[in-house]
C-alpha positions as CSV (number, residue, x, y, z in Angstrom):
1,X,-24.6,-90.6,-19.1
2,X,-25.0,-91.3,-15.5
3,X,-23.1,-90.3,-12.5
4,X,-20.4,-92.6,-11.1
5,X,-21.3,-94.8,-8.2
6,X,-20.1,-93.4,-4.8
7,X,-16.3,-94.2,-4.5
8,X,-15.7,-94.8,-8.2
9,X,-12.7,-93.1,-9.7
10,X,-13.1,-90.5,-12.6
11,X,-12.5,-91.1,-16.1
12,X,-10.0,-89.0,-18.2
13,X,-11.6,-85.8,-19.4
14,X,-10.3,-86.7,-22.9
15,X,-12.3,-89.7,-22.9
16,X,-15.6,-88.0,-22.9
17,X,-16.8,-87.7,-26.6
18,X,-17.6,-84.7,-28.4
19,X,-21.0,-86.2,-29.1
20,X,-21.4,-86.4,-25.4
21,X,-20.9,-82.6,-25.3
22,X,-22.8,-81.6,-28.3
23,X,-25.9,-80.4,-26.1
24,X,-24.0,-78.7,-23.3
25,X,-25.9,-75.4,-22.6
26,X,-23.7,-74.1,-19.5
27,X,-21.0,-74.5,-17.1
28,X,-20.9,-74.2,-13.2
29,X,-17.5,-74.0,-11.7
30,X,-15.9,-73.7,-8.4
31,X,-13.2,-70.7,-7.8
32,X,-10.3,-71.6,-5.4
33,X,-7.8,-73.7,-7.0
34,X,-10.0,-74.3,-9.8
35,X,-10.1,-71.0,-11.6
36,X,-7.2,-69.6,-9.6
37,X,-3.8,-70.3,-8.4
38,X,-2.5,-68.9,-5.0
39,X,-5.5,-66.6,-4.9
40,X,-5.5,-64.9,-8.4
41,X,-7.1,-66.2,-11.6
42,X,-5.0,-68.7,-13.6
43,X,-4.1,-67.4,-16.9
44,X,-5.5,-70.4,-18.8
45,X,-8.8,-70.1,-16.8
46,X,-9.1,-66.5,-17.8
47,X,-8.6,-67.4,-21.5
48,X,-10.9,-70.4,-21.1
49,X,-13.7,-67.9,-19.7
50,X,-13.5,-65.4,-22.5
51,X,-13.5,-68.4,-25.2
52,X,-16.7,-69.9,-23.6
53,X,-18.4,-66.5,-23.4
54,X,-17.5,-65.7,-27.0
55,X,-19.0,-69.1,-28.1
56,X,-22.3,-68.3,-26.1
57,X,-21.9,-70.8,-23.5
58,X,-22.5,-69.2,-20.0
59,X,-20.4,-69.7,-16.9
60,X,-21.7,-69.3,-13.3
61,X,-19.2,-69.7,-10.3
62,X,-20.1,-71.1,-7.3
63,X,-17.6,-70.5,-4.2
64,X,-17.4,-70.7,-0.4
65,X,-15.5,-67.2,-0.8
66,X,-17.4,-64.2,0.7
67,X,-19.6,-61.5,-0.7
68,X,-16.9,-58.8,-0.2
69,X,-14.2,-60.8,-1.9
70,X,-16.1,-62.0,-4.8
71,X,-17.8,-58.5,-5.9
72,X,-14.6,-57.2,-7.8
73,X,-14.4,-60.6,-9.8
74,X,-18.2,-60.6,-10.4
75,X,-17.5,-57.1,-12.2
76,X,-14.3,-58.2,-14.1
77,X,-14.4,-61.8,-14.9
78,X,-16.7,-63.0,-17.9
79,X,-19.1,-64.7,-15.8
80,X,-23.1,-64.4,-15.7
81,X,-22.9,-64.6,-11.9
82,X,-20.9,-65.5,-8.8
83,X,-22.8,-67.3,-5.9
84,X,-20.7,-66.7,-2.9
85,X,-20.7,-68.2,0.7
86,X,-21.8,-71.7,-0.4
87,X,-25.0,-70.7,-1.8
88,X,-25.8,-67.8,0.4
89,X,-25.5,-64.6,-1.7
90,X,-25.5,-64.2,-5.4
91,X,-23.8,-61.4,-7.5
92,X,-25.6,-61.5,-10.8
93,X,-23.9,-59.4,-13.5
94,X,-25.9,-56.8,-15.5
95,X,-24.1,-55.5,-18.4
96,X,-25.6,-52.1,-19.6
97,X,-24.0,-49.5,-21.9
98,X,-20.7,-51.4,-21.8
99,X,-20.3,-51.2,-18.2
100,X,-20.9,-54.3,-15.6
101,X,-23.2,-53.7,-12.9
102,X,-24.2,-56.1,-10.0
103,X,-27.5,-57.1,-8.7
104,X,-26.9,-58.6,-4.9
105,X,-29.3,-61.1,-3.8
106,X,-29.8,-63.2,-0.8
107,X,-31.0,-66.8,-0.3
108,X,-32.5,-65.9,3.2
109,X,-34.4,-62.7,4.3
110,X,-32.9,-60.1,6.5
111,X,-34.3,-61.0,9.6
112,X,-32.9,-64.7,9.2
113,X,-29.8,-63.5,8.5
114,X,-29.5,-61.2,11.5
115,X,-30.6,-63.9,13.7
116,X,-28.1,-66.3,12.3
117,X,-25.2,-63.8,12.5
118,X,-25.2,-64.0,16.3
119,X,-25.2,-67.8,16.3
120,X,-22.4,-67.7,13.6
121,X,-20.3,-65.4,16.0
122,X,-20.9,-67.7,18.8
123,X,-19.7,-70.6,16.8
124,X,-16.7,-69.0,15.6
125,X,-15.7,-68.0,19.1
126,X,-16.2,-71.6,20.2
127,X,-13.8,-72.8,17.4
128,X,-11.2,-70.3,18.1
129,X,-11.4,-71.2,22.0
130,X,-11.4,-75.2,21.3
131,X,-9.1,-75.9,18.5
132,X,-5.5,-74.9,18.9
133,X,-4.0,-73.0,16.2
134,X,-7.5,-72.2,14.7
135,X,-7.8,-68.7,12.9
136,X,-10.5,-67.1,11.1
137,X,-9.9,-66.7,7.4
138,X,-8.7,-63.4,6.3
139,X,-11.3,-62.7,3.9
140,X,-13.8,-62.9,7.0
141,X,-14.7,-59.0,7.1
142,X,-16.4,-59.5,3.8
143,X,-18.7,-62.5,4.8
144,X,-22.3,-61.9,5.7
145,X,-23.9,-65.3,5.8
146,X,-21.4,-67.8,7.0
147,X,-17.9,-68.1,8.9
148,X,-14.6,-69.6,7.4
149,X,-11.6,-71.0,9.4
150,X,-8.5,-70.8,7.4
151,X,-6.7,-74.3,7.1
152,X,-4.2,-73.9,3.9
153,X,-4.2,-70.3,2.6
154,X,-2.3,-68.4,5.1
155,X,-2.6,-70.9,8.1
156,X,-2.4,-74.4,8.4
157,X,-4.3,-76.9,10.4
158,X,-3.6,-80.7,10.3
159,X,-6.4,-83.2,9.3
160,X,-7.1,-83.7,13.0
161,X,-7.7,-80.1,13.6
162,X,-9.7,-79.6,10.6
163,X,-11.9,-82.6,11.7
164,X,-12.3,-81.1,15.3
165,X,-13.2,-77.5,13.6
166,X,-16.1,-79.4,11.6
167,X,-17.4,-81.3,14.7
168,X,-17.4,-78.2,16.6
169,X,-19.4,-76.1,13.8
170,X,-21.8,-79.2,13.7
171,X,-22.3,-79.4,17.2
172,X,-23.4,-75.6,17.1
173,X,-25.9,-76.4,14.5
174,X,-23.9,-75.1,11.4
175,X,-23.5,-77.0,8.2
176,X,-19.8,-77.5,7.6
177,X,-17.7,-78.1,4.5
178,X,-14.1,-78.2,3.7
179,X,-12.7,-76.5,0.7
180,X,-9.1,-76.4,-0.6
181,X,-8.3,-73.5,1.7
182,X,-11.0,-73.0,4.2
183,X,-13.7,-74.6,6.5
184,X,-16.8,-72.9,6.1
185,X,-19.9,-73.0,8.4
186,X,-23.4,-71.6,7.7
187,X,-27.1,-72.0,9.0
188,X,-29.7,-72.7,6.4
189,X,-30.4,-75.5,3.9
190,X,-28.7,-73.6,0.9
191,X,-25.5,-75.1,-0.7
192,X,-23.7,-75.2,-3.8
193,X,-26.5,-77.5,-5.6
194,X,-29.3,-75.2,-4.4
195,X,-27.3,-72.2,-5.7
196,X,-27.2,-74.0,-9.1
197,X,-31.0,-74.4,-9.2
198,X,-31.3,-70.9,-8.1
199,X,-29.1,-69.4,-10.6
200,X,-30.8,-71.3,-13.7
201,X,-34.2,-69.9,-12.7
202,X,-32.9,-66.4,-11.6
203,X,-30.9,-66.0,-15.0
204,X,-32.6,-67.9,-17.5
205,X,-36.0,-68.4,-16.3
206,X,-36.0,-72.4,-16.4
207,X,-35.8,-75.2,-14.1
208,X,-32.4,-76.8,-13.8
209,X,-34.1,-80.3,-13.0
210,X,-35.2,-80.6,-16.9
211,X,-31.6,-79.9,-18.0
212,X,-29.2,-81.3,-15.5
213,X,-27.7,-83.7,-17.9
214,X,-26.9,-80.5,-20.1
215,X,-24.7,-78.5,-17.7
216,X,-21.1,-79.2,-16.7
217,X,-19.6,-78.8,-13.2
218,X,-15.9,-78.2,-12.5
219,X,-14.4,-78.4,-9.0
220,X,-11.4,-79.3,-6.9
221,X,-12.1,-80.2,-3.4
222,X,-14.1,-82.2,-0.9
223,X,-17.0,-79.5,-0.6
224,X,-17.6,-80.3,-4.5
225,X,-18.9,-83.7,-3.9
226,X,-22.4,-83.1,-3.7
227,X,-22.2,-81.4,-7.0
228,X,-19.9,-84.2,-8.4
229,X,-22.7,-86.6,-7.4
230,X,-25.4,-84.5,-9.0
231,X,-24.1,-83.7,-12.5
232,X,-23.3,-86.4,-14.9
233,X,-20.9,-84.1,-16.7
234,X,-18.9,-83.6,-13.5
235,X,-15.2,-82.7,-13.9
236,X,-12.5,-82.6,-11.4
237,X,-9.2,-80.6,-12.2
238,X,-6.2,-82.8,-11.6
239,X,-5.4,-81.2,-8.1
240,X,-8.6,-82.8,-6.9
241,X,-6.4,-85.9,-6.5
242,X,-4.8,-84.3,-3.3
243,X,-8.2,-85.2,-1.5
244,X,-8.4,-88.7,-2.8
245,X,-8.3,-90.1,0.8
246,X,-11.5,-88.0,1.8
247,X,-13.5,-88.2,-1.2
248,X,-16.7,-90.4,-0.9
249,X,-17.9,-88.9,-4.4
250,X,-15.6,-88.7,-7.3
251,X,-16.5,-86.6,-10.2
252,X,-17.3,-88.6,-13.6
253,X,-14.2,-87.2,-15.4
254,X,-10.9,-85.5,-14.3
255,X,-8.6,-83.4,-16.4
256,X,-4.8,-83.9,-17.0
257,X,-3.9,-80.3,-15.9
258,X,-4.4,-78.7,-12.5
259,X,-6.5,-75.6,-12.0
260,X,-6.7,-73.3,-14.8
261,X,-4.9,-75.7,-17.2
262,X,-7.6,-78.2,-16.4
263,X,-10.3,-75.6,-16.8
264,X,-9.1,-74.8,-20.2
265,X,-9.1,-78.5,-21.2
266,X,-12.8,-78.6,-20.1
267,X,-13.3,-75.6,-22.2
268,X,-11.6,-77.0,-25.4
269,X,-13.6,-80.1,-25.6
270,X,-16.9,-77.9,-25.1
271,X,-15.8,-75.5,-28.0
272,X,-14.9,-78.4,-30.3
273,X,-18.6,-79.9,-29.8
274,X,-20.0,-76.3,-30.3
275,X,-18.2,-76.2,-33.6
276,X,-19.2,-79.5,-34.7
277,X,-22.8,-78.7,-34.1
278,X,-22.4,-75.8,-36.3
279,X,-21.1,-77.8,-39.2
280,X,-23.3,-78.8,-41.9
281,X,-24.1,-82.7,-42.4
282,X,-21.7,-84.5,-44.6
Protein backbone atom coordinates (compact mmCIF):
# COMPACT_ATOMS: atom_id res chain seq x y z
CA UNK A 1 0.00 0.00 0.00
CA UNK A 2 1.54 3.33 -1.11
CA UNK A 3 0.81 6.85 0.10
CA UNK A 4 -1.48 8.85 -2.16
CA UNK A 5 0.11 11.28 -4.64
CA UNK A 6 0.06 14.92 -3.54
CA UNK A 7 -3.39 16.38 -4.11
CA UNK A 8 -5.18 13.01 -4.26
CA UNK A 9 -8.36 12.70 -2.24
CA UNK A 10 -8.53 10.01 0.45
CA UNK A 11 -10.49 6.80 0.37
CA UNK A 12 -13.12 6.05 3.02
CA UNK A 13 -11.50 4.41 6.05
CA UNK A 14 -14.12 1.67 5.91
CA UNK A 15 -12.60 0.62 2.56
CA UNK A 16 -9.28 -0.28 4.21
CA UNK A 17 -9.42 -4.06 4.45
CA UNK A 18 -8.86 -5.97 7.65
CA UNK A 19 -6.10 -7.88 5.84
CA UNK A 20 -4.25 -4.61 5.24
CA UNK A 21 -4.37 -3.85 8.98
CA UNK A 22 -3.32 -7.20 10.41
CA UNK A 23 0.33 -6.17 10.77
CA UNK A 24 -0.30 -2.80 12.43
CA UNK A 25 1.86 -2.50 15.55
CA UNK A 26 1.03 0.99 16.76
CA UNK A 27 -0.75 4.31 16.30
CA UNK A 28 0.48 7.89 16.20
CA UNK A 29 -2.16 10.56 16.64
CA UNK A 30 -2.63 14.30 16.78
CA UNK A 31 -4.54 15.66 19.80
CA UNK A 32 -6.53 18.86 19.16
CA UNK A 33 -9.72 18.21 17.17
CA UNK A 34 -8.56 14.63 16.66
CA UNK A 35 -8.76 13.20 20.17
CA UNK A 36 -10.45 16.29 21.60
CA UNK A 37 -13.54 18.42 21.11
CA UNK A 38 -13.47 22.02 22.40
CA UNK A 39 -10.34 21.31 24.40
CA UNK A 40 -11.53 18.18 26.24
CA UNK A 41 -11.03 14.59 25.21
CA UNK A 42 -13.95 13.35 23.16
CA UNK A 43 -15.61 10.37 24.91
CA UNK A 44 -15.42 8.08 21.85
CA UNK A 45 -11.68 8.78 21.62
CA UNK A 46 -11.23 8.06 25.33
CA UNK A 47 -12.91 4.68 24.93
CA UNK A 48 -10.89 3.95 21.79
CA UNK A 49 -7.58 4.66 23.53
CA UNK A 50 -8.47 2.29 26.36
CA UNK A 51 -9.58 -0.40 23.90
CA UNK A 52 -6.33 -0.12 21.94
CA UNK A 53 -4.24 -0.34 25.11
CA UNK A 54 -6.19 -3.40 26.25
CA UNK A 55 -5.46 -5.03 22.88
CA UNK A 56 -1.73 -4.30 23.16
CA UNK A 57 -1.65 -1.64 20.43
CA UNK A 58 0.45 1.29 21.70
CA UNK A 59 -0.60 4.88 20.99
CA UNK A 60 1.74 7.89 20.94
CA UNK A 61 0.31 11.39 20.61
CA UNK A 62 2.23 14.13 18.78
CA UNK A 63 0.91 17.65 19.21
CA UNK A 64 1.64 21.33 18.86
CA UNK A 65 0.37 21.86 22.41
CA UNK A 66 2.96 22.84 25.03
CA UNK A 67 4.75 20.87 27.70
CA UNK A 68 2.74 22.44 30.52
CA UNK A 69 -0.62 21.72 28.91
CA UNK A 70 0.36 18.16 27.98
CA UNK A 71 1.67 16.99 31.34
CA UNK A 72 -1.64 16.10 33.10
CA UNK A 73 -2.89 14.30 30.00
CA UNK A 74 0.33 12.32 29.62
CA UNK A 75 -0.29 11.06 33.16
CA UNK A 76 -4.01 10.37 32.82
CA UNK A 77 -4.61 9.17 29.27
CA UNK A 78 -3.73 5.62 28.16
CA UNK A 79 -0.83 6.70 25.94
CA UNK A 80 2.79 5.52 25.87
CA UNK A 81 3.94 9.13 25.41
CA UNK A 82 2.98 12.60 24.29
CA UNK A 83 5.44 14.54 22.16
CA UNK A 84 4.58 18.22 22.57
CA UNK A 85 5.54 21.44 20.78
CA UNK A 86 5.75 19.73 17.38
CA UNK A 87 8.59 17.42 18.36
CA UNK A 88 10.42 19.70 20.79
CA UNK A 89 9.75 17.84 24.03
CA UNK A 90 8.60 14.33 24.95
CA UNK A 91 6.63 13.24 27.99
CA UNK A 92 7.23 9.51 28.33
CA UNK A 93 4.87 7.62 30.59
CA UNK A 94 6.49 5.28 33.11
CA UNK A 95 4.03 3.13 35.02
CA UNK A 96 5.37 1.84 38.31
CA UNK A 97 3.43 0.43 41.22
CA UNK A 98 0.13 1.42 39.67
CA UNK A 99 1.09 5.12 39.40
CA UNK A 100 1.99 6.90 36.19
CA UNK A 101 5.23 8.83 36.32
CA UNK A 102 6.71 10.93 33.54
CA UNK A 103 10.16 11.24 32.05
CA UNK A 104 10.54 14.61 30.29
CA UNK A 105 13.12 14.75 27.48
CA UNK A 106 14.02 17.44 24.95
CA UNK A 107 15.01 17.30 21.30
CA UNK A 108 17.60 20.07 21.89
CA UNK A 109 20.16 20.62 24.64
CA UNK A 110 19.74 23.29 27.33
CA UNK A 111 22.10 25.85 25.75
CA UNK A 112 20.37 25.60 22.41
CA UNK A 113 16.95 26.01 24.02
CA UNK A 114 18.11 29.09 25.91
CA UNK A 115 19.50 30.73 22.76
CA UNK A 116 16.36 29.89 20.83
CA UNK A 117 14.11 31.28 23.56
CA UNK A 118 15.48 34.79 22.95
CA UNK A 119 14.82 34.56 19.21
CA UNK A 120 11.36 33.09 19.78
CA UNK A 121 10.44 35.95 22.10
CA UNK A 122 11.63 38.48 19.52
CA UNK A 123 9.64 36.76 16.77
CA UNK A 124 6.52 36.71 18.92
CA UNK A 125 6.80 40.43 19.61
CA UNK A 126 7.15 41.15 15.89
CA UNK A 127 4.04 39.10 15.08
CA UNK A 128 1.98 40.95 17.69
CA UNK A 129 3.25 44.28 16.38
CA UNK A 130 2.74 43.63 12.67
CA UNK A 131 -0.39 41.46 12.47
CA UNK A 132 -3.62 43.21 13.56
CA UNK A 133 -5.60 41.10 16.02
CA UNK A 134 -2.80 38.60 16.65
CA UNK A 135 -2.69 37.17 20.18
CA UNK A 136 -0.45 34.65 21.85
CA UNK A 137 -2.18 31.36 22.59
CA UNK A 138 -3.54 31.15 26.13
CA UNK A 139 -1.37 28.08 26.77
CA UNK A 140 1.81 30.09 26.04
CA UNK A 141 3.07 30.08 29.66
CA UNK A 142 3.55 26.30 29.37
CA UNK A 143 5.71 26.55 26.22
CA UNK A 144 9.46 25.96 26.37
CA UNK A 145 10.60 25.36 22.77
CA UNK A 146 8.14 27.26 20.55
CA UNK A 147 5.61 30.07 20.29
CA UNK A 148 1.94 29.87 19.31
CA UNK A 149 -0.52 32.43 17.96
CA UNK A 150 -4.21 31.72 18.48
CA UNK A 151 -6.31 31.75 15.31
CA UNK A 152 -9.37 29.67 16.25
CA UNK A 153 -9.38 28.65 19.93
CA UNK A 154 -10.09 31.84 21.92
CA UNK A 155 -9.38 34.37 19.16
CA UNK A 156 -10.07 34.53 15.44
CA UNK A 157 -7.77 35.39 12.56
CA UNK A 158 -8.92 35.33 8.96
CA UNK A 159 -6.91 33.40 6.34
CA UNK A 160 -5.00 36.49 5.23
CA UNK A 161 -3.91 37.24 8.80
CA UNK A 162 -2.92 33.60 9.37
CA UNK A 163 -0.73 33.72 6.27
CA UNK A 164 0.80 36.99 7.45
CA UNK A 165 1.71 35.39 10.81
CA UNK A 166 3.36 32.51 8.96
CA UNK A 167 5.35 34.93 6.77
CA UNK A 168 6.60 36.90 9.78
CA UNK A 169 7.63 33.74 11.63
CA UNK A 170 9.52 32.44 8.62
CA UNK A 171 11.17 35.83 8.06
CA UNK A 172 12.48 35.48 11.63
CA UNK A 173 14.00 32.09 10.78
CA UNK A 174 11.31 29.97 12.40
CA UNK A 175 9.55 26.92 11.08
CA UNK A 176 5.82 27.67 11.04
CA UNK A 177 2.80 25.40 10.76
CA UNK A 178 -0.93 25.93 11.13
CA UNK A 179 -2.98 23.58 13.27
CA UNK A 180 -6.75 23.61 13.72
CA UNK A 181 -6.39 26.23 16.48
CA UNK A 182 -2.87 27.73 16.52
CA UNK A 183 -0.01 28.91 14.34
CA UNK A 184 3.14 27.38 15.82
CA UNK A 185 6.68 28.63 15.29
CA UNK A 186 9.92 27.01 16.40
CA UNK A 187 13.65 26.85 15.69
CA UNK A 188 15.29 23.54 14.80
CA UNK A 189 14.80 20.66 12.42
CA UNK A 190 12.44 18.66 14.64
CA UNK A 191 8.81 18.20 13.62
CA UNK A 192 6.04 15.64 13.99
CA UNK A 193 7.79 13.12 11.75
CA UNK A 194 11.12 13.35 13.56
CA UNK A 195 9.15 12.93 16.80
CA UNK A 196 7.69 9.66 15.52
CA UNK A 197 11.17 8.35 14.72
CA UNK A 198 12.44 9.55 18.11
CA UNK A 199 9.68 7.79 20.04
CA UNK A 200 9.99 4.42 18.31
CA UNK A 201 13.71 4.42 19.11
CA UNK A 202 13.16 5.74 22.64
CA UNK A 203 10.22 3.56 23.65
CA UNK A 204 10.77 0.34 21.74
CA UNK A 205 14.44 0.36 20.75
CA UNK A 206 13.75 -0.01 17.03
CA UNK A 207 14.20 2.12 13.89
CA UNK A 208 10.88 3.40 12.56
CA UNK A 209 12.31 3.26 9.02
CA UNK A 210 11.96 -0.52 9.09
CA UNK A 211 8.28 -0.48 10.09
CA UNK A 212 6.68 2.65 8.64
CA UNK A 213 4.08 0.52 6.88
CA UNK A 214 2.96 -0.97 10.17
CA UNK A 215 2.04 2.26 11.95
CA UNK A 216 -1.15 4.29 11.57
CA UNK A 217 -1.18 8.08 11.79
CA UNK A 218 -4.39 10.01 12.59
CA UNK A 219 -4.72 13.77 12.14
CA UNK A 220 -7.06 16.61 11.33
CA UNK A 221 -5.24 19.65 9.96
CA UNK A 222 -2.71 21.14 7.58
CA UNK A 223 0.14 20.66 10.05
CA UNK A 224 -0.38 16.89 9.70
CA UNK A 225 0.49 16.88 6.00
CA UNK A 226 4.07 15.65 6.36
CA UNK A 227 2.77 12.72 8.40
CA UNK A 228 0.03 12.04 5.84
CA UNK A 229 2.67 11.92 3.12
CA UNK A 230 5.02 9.69 5.12
CA UNK A 231 2.61 6.98 6.34
CA UNK A 232 0.80 4.69 3.93
CA UNK A 233 -1.76 4.06 6.68
CA UNK A 234 -2.54 7.72 7.28
CA UNK A 235 -6.07 8.68 8.31
CA UNK A 236 -7.85 12.01 8.56
CA UNK A 237 -10.83 12.40 10.83
CA UNK A 238 -13.76 13.86 8.91
CA UNK A 239 -13.30 17.44 10.16
CA UNK A 240 -10.07 17.53 8.11
CA UNK A 241 -12.32 18.50 5.20
CA UNK A 242 -12.59 22.05 6.57
CA UNK A 243 -8.99 22.51 5.37
CA UNK A 244 -9.61 21.11 1.88
CA UNK A 245 -8.57 24.34 0.14
CA UNK A 246 -5.23 24.44 1.97
CA UNK A 247 -4.24 20.78 1.76
CA UNK A 248 -1.51 19.67 -0.63
CA UNK A 249 -1.11 16.20 0.90
CA UNK A 250 -4.26 14.35 1.90
CA UNK A 251 -4.13 11.21 4.03
CA UNK A 252 -4.68 7.86 2.41
CA UNK A 253 -8.02 7.46 4.20
CA UNK A 254 -10.69 9.56 5.89
CA UNK A 255 -13.28 8.58 8.48
CA UNK A 256 -17.01 9.21 8.42
CA UNK A 257 -17.02 10.62 11.95
CA UNK A 258 -15.37 13.77 13.18
CA UNK A 259 -12.87 14.02 16.05
CA UNK A 260 -13.32 11.23 18.61
CA UNK A 261 -15.93 9.40 16.54
CA UNK A 262 -13.39 9.16 13.74
CA UNK A 263 -10.70 7.89 16.11
CA UNK A 264 -13.17 5.26 17.32
CA UNK A 265 -13.69 4.14 13.71
CA UNK A 266 -9.95 3.69 13.31
CA UNK A 267 -9.69 1.72 16.54
CA UNK A 268 -12.62 -0.51 15.62
CA UNK A 269 -11.00 -1.59 12.37
CA UNK A 270 -7.65 -2.22 14.06
CA UNK A 271 -9.29 -4.31 16.75
CA UNK A 272 -11.17 -6.33 14.15
CA UNK A 273 -7.85 -7.05 12.45
CA UNK A 274 -6.22 -7.99 15.76
CA UNK A 275 -9.05 -10.40 16.59
CA UNK A 276 -8.77 -12.02 13.17
CA UNK A 277 -5.02 -12.56 13.66
CA UNK A 278 -5.79 -14.37 16.90
CA UNK A 279 -8.30 -16.75 15.31
CA UNK A 280 -7.20 -20.24 14.28
CA UNK A 281 -7.22 -20.94 10.53
CA UNK A 282 -10.36 -22.53 9.08
